[in-house]
N, C-alpha and C positions, 0 to 999 in steps of 0.2 A: 635700294634696302628693298629685306621683303615686305609684303603688307602684314602692317602688325594686328594681332591676336587683342580683343578688349580684354583690360584685365576685369576681375570678377568683380560684382558690385564691394563699394566694401563704402563704412562711415565714415570715412575722410574725405575730405575736401579739395580732390587733388588737382585737377584743373590740367590734364595731362595735353600736351598737344601731340599730334602725328609727323609734324614737321618741326625742326631749328629754328629755335627761338633769336639765334645769335651765331656769328659765323664760328664761335670758339668751340660748340658744340660739334663741331665735324671731329674734331679730337679725343672724340668720346669712346671709351672702351669696356667692353664685358669683363670682368677678371674672374675666371673660372678656377677654385684654388681642391681639389679631390670633389668631394660631393659638393660646396656651397658654391655660390658667387657672388659678386658684388660689381661694382662699378670701378672705373677709373679716369684719368683725362692722360693726353701728351702736353707734358710741361716745359720741353727741352732735349739736346742731343748731347753727346758728350763720348768720342771718341769713332764718330760714325754710329751710334747706337741713340737708340729714342730710351726718353725716361719718362716713365708715367709715375704719378700721386696717387694713392689711393689711400685707406683705414687699414691699420694694423692687420684689425678683426677678419678683415678680408683676407690678408696675403700673409697673414702671419708674421711675426717677427726676429726668427732664423735666417741668417745672414747665408745667403746660399741657396735658400729653397727657392722652387721654381713657381711658376702659376702659369696662366694661359690667357693673353689678350685679343679679345675679336674684338674688329675693328668695325663697323656698320660701313661706314663712307671708304673703305678700300675693301668692300665685297667681302665684307665676313672674315677679314682675313686673319689667320690664328698666326698670334707669336709671344713663342715663348717669354719668359720674362721672370728676372732673379733678384730676389730682395735685396738689396744693400744698404738700404739704412731702415728704420725703425724706431717712433718711440711709443711703447704702450704704458699705461696704468690703468688697473684697475680702482683704485683711489683717486686720482686728480683726472680732469680733461684733458688728456691725450692722447691722441692715435690717432697715426698714420705712420706710411710706410712707403718705401722708395724704389722703384723697380727699373731695374737695365735690360732692357730688349736685347734680344739676340741680333737684331739689323733697325735700321732708321725705318720709319713706316712713312711714307709718301702721303702725307698727310698737315697741318696744321699744328704746330706746338705751341702752345701760347704758357708764357712765365706768369710767376706767380706775383704778385705785388701786396708789401709792407703795407700799402696805405689804410688807411681805418673804412671799410665800403659804407659807401651814400649812394643813393640815385636807388633805379632799377638794377635788378641782376636776373639770371638765367640758370638753366641746369641743363645734363642731361646725363640718361643713366638709364638702368633695368630694374625697375620695382619687378619685384616678385621673380627674377632673371629672367623678363621677356622685355622686348623692347627691339633699341631703344627709344625711350619716353622724354619727353620736354618738356618744359617751365619756366612758367616767370613767375619772381619769387619777390614777395614785398619785406621789406625788413620789419618786424616790430620791437628788437631792442637789440643792443648791443650791453652785453653785463660784464663783470669779474675782469674789470681794467681790459678789454679788450681781448679777451681770450673767447667767448662765447657766443656767438651768433644766434638769435633768433628770427623766423620769418613765419613767413602766410603762404601758401599752404602746408600742410603737414606732411611728415617725408613717412615713407613706408619701406620694410625691409627689402634689399636689396639695392637701394640708391645710394647704399653706404659707400664711400670711396668718390662720388659724383662729385666735379670742379663746378664753382661755384663762381660766373662771371659777371663780371660789369656790362652794364648795356653801352657807358658811356664810351669805354677804349677793349674792352673785349679781355682784359688782360684777368687770372684766376686772382681773385679776396678769401676764398672760402672753401673748405672741405668739408663736404655732408656727411656725416658722421650719427645723429642721435634724431630720437625726437622727445620733445619735451611739454609735458600738461598742455599736450593739442597744437602744437607748434613743431615745423621743421626745425634741427640745429646742427650746428658745427661748429667747427674753426676756425679761428679767421686765420689766415696764412701769414699775417704778423706774429701770431701766438707760436707758430711753427717754428719759425726763424727767432726766435727768442728766448723759447724752449733750449734749443738746443747754444745758442749763447751763454747763455748761462751756466751749460754744464750739469742743472741739479733737479732737484725733484721742483721743480716751477710749474706750481698752476694750483687751481683751486677744486677743494675736495668735490667731489662730485654729488649734486645733489639727489634728494629725493626726488625723485618721478623721471630721472634721466634715463632714457630707456636705448640700448644699443639697437641698431637695427639689425640684430641676429641672434637667432635664439640658440642653446647648445648645440643642436643637430646642425645649423647653418652658420658655424663660426671657424677662423680656423685653429686649427689643432695644434700649432706649433707657435702659440701665444702666452709670452712671459711677460711682465714688467720690466720697463727700465728703457735705457736705450741700448741702440745695438748696431754697431756700424762697421763697413770698410773702407769707409769715407766721411768726407764733412759737408755736412748738408747745405751751411753757408756757402762755400765753395765753391757749390756746383753752378752750371752755366744755366741755371731754372728759374733766377730773380731778377725781376726785369730792373730793379733801381741798380744792381751793379752795373748793367746797360750803360745806366747815364751819368755811369765816375768817367769824370773825359782828362782825369789829372789835375784838374785845379787846385788851387790851396783852398777858395771859397769857401766855408760850410757854410753859407747862407741857403745851399740849396740839398744840405743835407737830408736825409729820409728823417721824417718825424719817429723818433723812438719810442715815444710813448712813456706807461709808466713801468714799464720793464724796464727801461734805462736807468733807474733808478739801483736796481740789482745789479749790473753790469756793474756802474760805478762802484758800488759797492766794492766790489771783488776787485776791482782796479786798484781802491783805496788800503786794501788790504796786503795786496802783490807789493805795494810800492812801501807800505809800512814795512814791510819783511825784508825789500831789497836796503831801506835804509838801514833796516837794522844789520843787517850783514856787513853794507860798508862802513859804520862805524867800526863794530868789529874787529872790520880788516884795517884799517887808520889804527887803533888801538895799537895791534900786533905788530905793524910795520914800524911804528914810532917806538917799540918796546923790545923790538929786535927780537918777539919770544912768538914768532911766525908756526903754526904748527905744534906748537908745546901741546906735549901728552895730556899733559893735567887740564889742558882745557875743552869741554864740551861740545860737541858738535853744535850746529845749529840744528834747528826744527826740519825735519822735513817738509816741504812744501807741498807734499801729496799732488803734483799736478796730474790732470785724467790724460792719458793718452786718447787719443786722435780716432783708436780703432777699439774693437771688442763692448763688453758690456759696460758702459761707462755710470750705471748708476742703477738701483732694484728700488723700485718702489713699494 
């Protein structure tokens, strides 16, 4: 890496370090989108290509839009990345994007964990588009049913999209996104998983004082509210808990779904009720010999969401 230039004096207590705090920092990158930039991290591979996680306000939400990822631990190699999925809202706390690169980068790819963050953590990124710089962070609190993670020191512009990794196992447990009341703040990876599982406007309203780490002149131009996808993020090979599935039917080691499970179970129960209603109608028609009677009204549409395209608008 090139010698780092010192950042300008700031009022924030940032505690940046010039070298990696942990091995997962080697997968960090700078994400350049036209005239703006942020950060990202390698989280897996698919079809021989690397996958990067960053913020939607860094990469945008338009499927197919391309950005440049620069990898400091690969001699500052530049690789083009294409947005394959994004979730963003200007009302609730959701802001993430998935990039598929043109090739596989020969660096560590560290998967995401849906476990609740605990213990020490570290991050790597490009504050003010310079770096990379590295940080140890200390959790202050995890709020909003496990959605929002607050820590010290505070975060500053350019760090958006940085992965937050556990000291214990080096897995990524969070995505640095905001500053909030003097704290750094981000989304837990578990909240990203369940936001898509629910296929709905899941999340809590953005509170007063939550600051997106990019001003209007330094954020993605292709940024819309909603889910946008050409794939299913929960089926991408970027989740650590999917590797732990050995095919055993024993549910004792199943991942803890936390509060978001209630919303998922509610949707399942509603679908089960619809299926039961349709089955009862089928039995009724079969016993009466009146299948497909023209005077019978059709059942209600299920309005099932597709796995591609904008899934909802926020």
